[in-house]
C-alpha positions in Angstrom: 39.0 40.8 168.8 38.9 40.5 165.1 35.7 40.5 163.0 37.4 38.6 160.2 36.3 35.1 159.2 39.0 33.7 156.9 37.5 31.1 154.5 39.1 28.7 152.0 40.9 30.6 149.3 39.0 31.1 146.1 40.6 30.5 142.7 42.9 33.3 141.7 40.5 34.3 138.9 37.7 34.9 141.4 38.9 37.0 144.3 37.1 36.3 147.5 34.9 39.0 149.1 37.5 39.4 151.8 40.3 39.8 149.3 38.4 42.5 147.5 37.9 44.4 150.7 41.6 44.2 151.4 42.5 46.2 148.3 42.6 49.5 150.3 43.9 49.4 153.8 43.6 52.2 156.4 46.2 51.3 159.1 46.1 52.9 162.5 42.8 54.4 161.6 41.8 55.6 165.1 38.4 57.2 165.0 38.7 58.1 161.3 36.5 56.1 158.8 37.4 56.3 155.2 34.7 54.8 152.9 36.0 52.0 150.7 38.9 51.2 153.0 39.5 48.2 155.3 40.3 49.6 158.7 42.9 48.2 161.1 43.7 49.6 164.5 45.0 48.3 167.8 41.9 49.8 169.5 38.6 48.3 168.5 35.7 50.4 167.4 32.5 50.3 165.4 34.3 51.0 162.0 37.4 48.9 162.7 37.4 45.8 160.5 40.3 44.1 162.3 41.6 45.0 165.7 45.3 44.2 166.0 48.8 45.4 165.5 49.4 47.2 162.1 52.9 45.7 161.8 51.6 42.2 161.9 49.3 41.6 158.9 49.8 37.9 158.6 46.1 37.4 157.8 46.6 39.2 154.5 48.3 37.2 151.7 51.3 38.5 149.8 50.6 40.9 146.8 47.0 41.6 147.8 46.6 45.3 148.4 46.6 48.2 146.0 46.8 51.1 148.5 47.9 51.3 152.1 47.2 54.5 154.0 49.0 55.1 157.3 48.5 58.6 158.7 50.8 59.5 161.6 51.3 55.9 162.5 54.9 55.1 161.6 56.4 57.5 164.3 54.9 55.2 167.0 57.4 52.5 166.2 60.9 52.5 167.5 63.8 53.4 165.2 64.8 49.8 164.6 61.1 48.7 164.1 60.4 51.1 161.2 62.1 49.2 158.4 60.6 45.8 159.4 57.2 47.4 159.6 57.6 49.0 156.1 58.7 45.5 154.8 55.5 44.0 156.2 53.5 46.6 154.4 55.5 46.1 151.3 54.8 42.3 151.4 51.0 42.7 151.3 51.1 45.3 148.5 50.6 44.1 145.0 53.3 45.0 142.5 52.8 48.6 141.5 50.8 49.2 144.8 51.2 52.4 146.7 52.1 53.0 150.3 50.7 56.5 151.3 52.3 57.8 154.4 51.9 60.8 156.6 54.3 61.5 159.5 55.2 64.5 161.6 57.6 66.6 159.5 60.6 67.2 161.8 62.1 69.8 159.3 58.9 71.8 159.6 59.0 71.5 163.4 62.5 72.8 163.5 61.7 75.8 161.3 58.6 76.6 163.4 60.6 76.3 166.6 63.2 78.8 165.3 60.4 81.3 164.7 58.1 80.6 167.7 60.0 78.5 170.3 57.8 76.3 172.3 55.8 79.3 173.7 53.7 77.8 176.5 53.8 74.3 175.1 50.4 74.6 173.4 51.5 75.5 169.9 51.5 71.9 168.8 55.3 71.3 168.6 55.5 69.1 171.7 52.7 66.9 170.4 54.3 66.6 166.9 57.6 65.4 168.4 56.4 63.4 171.5 52.8 62.4 170.7 49.6 63.3 172.5 50.4 60.9 175.3 46.7 60.4 176.2 46.8 56.7 175.8 49.6 54.0 176.1 49.8 53.9 172.3 50.1 57.7 171.8 53.8 58.1 172.1 56.2 59.0 169.3 59.5 57.1 169.2 61.3 58.4 166.1 61.5 61.6 163.9 61.5 61.9 160.1 62.4 64.3 157.4 62.1 63.7 153.7 65.6 62.4 153.0 65.6 60.1 156.1 62.1 58.6 155.4 63.0 58.2 151.7 66.1 56.2 152.6 64.1 53.9 154.9 61.5 53.3 152.2 64.2 52.4 149.7 65.8 50.1 152.3 62.5 48.3 152.7 62.3 47.7 149.0 60.1 50.6 147.7 60.9 52.2 144.4 59.5 55.6 143.4 59.1 58.0 146.4 57.2 61.2 146.0 55.2 63.8 147.9 51.4 63.7 147.8 48.9 66.4 148.3 46.0 65.7 150.6 43.7 67.9 148.5 44.0 65.6 145.5 43.0 62.3 147.4 39.6 60.8 147.5 39.7 61.1 151.3 40.5 64.8 151.4 37.1 65.5 153.1 38.3 63.5 156.2 40.3 65.9 158.4 43.2 63.9 159.7 46.8 64.7 160.6 47.9 64.7 157.0 46.2 68.1 157.1 48.0 69.3 160.2 48.9 73.0 160.0 50.3 75.6 162.4 48.6 77.8 163.3 46.0 75.1 163.9 43.4 74.7 161.1 44.9 77.5 159.0 45.1 75.5 155.8 45.3 78.6 153.6 48.2 80.5 155.3 49.6 78.1 157.8 52.6 75.8 157.6 51.9 72.1 156.8 53.5 70.1 159.7 52.9 66.7 158.1 55.4 65.0 155.8 53.2 63.3 153.2 55.1 60.8 151.0 54.0 57.9 148.7 56.1 55.0 147.7 55.5 52.3 145.0 56.2 48.6 145.3 58.6 47.4 142.5 
């Protein structure tokens, strides 16, 4: 399934073309293409550089990657799979590298539910908690708020944890779930339903 061809490692002073491409990873990319990123997803596609499980990056050497972006991916792992997955991502990051996460924000879901309830089920809350459920991979298995996800990141070895603003990234023009608002698409007056946290490798 993979398009990768792994060649003999180049000397450390001369990074191989593959290693240069692996400096920025887009994990669980789905149909979103981010220029300058190496795309990995379980479902193959024309922009997917490696089709496979994002929690198994054994083809990537330790300390290789400068930035990992995983948008609304981590919630698809079971509660006891999350930390091992984070540790695998930690492994491939270079020291000082950044893991940029976006996950459904359960605290925002609760506040919105208190105001709106589920209505007819089409206000987005069911999907945020349970997933879209249109494919076998589109089911959510765990919920996050900022303190819980921060604790898990620390448990996996990460140091500084902070919020990030999608507007300040170089992929802000790609509309993904890090920009999920309710009411839908109301990015000026709506509530952001995505918990967007970054963490650094020690």
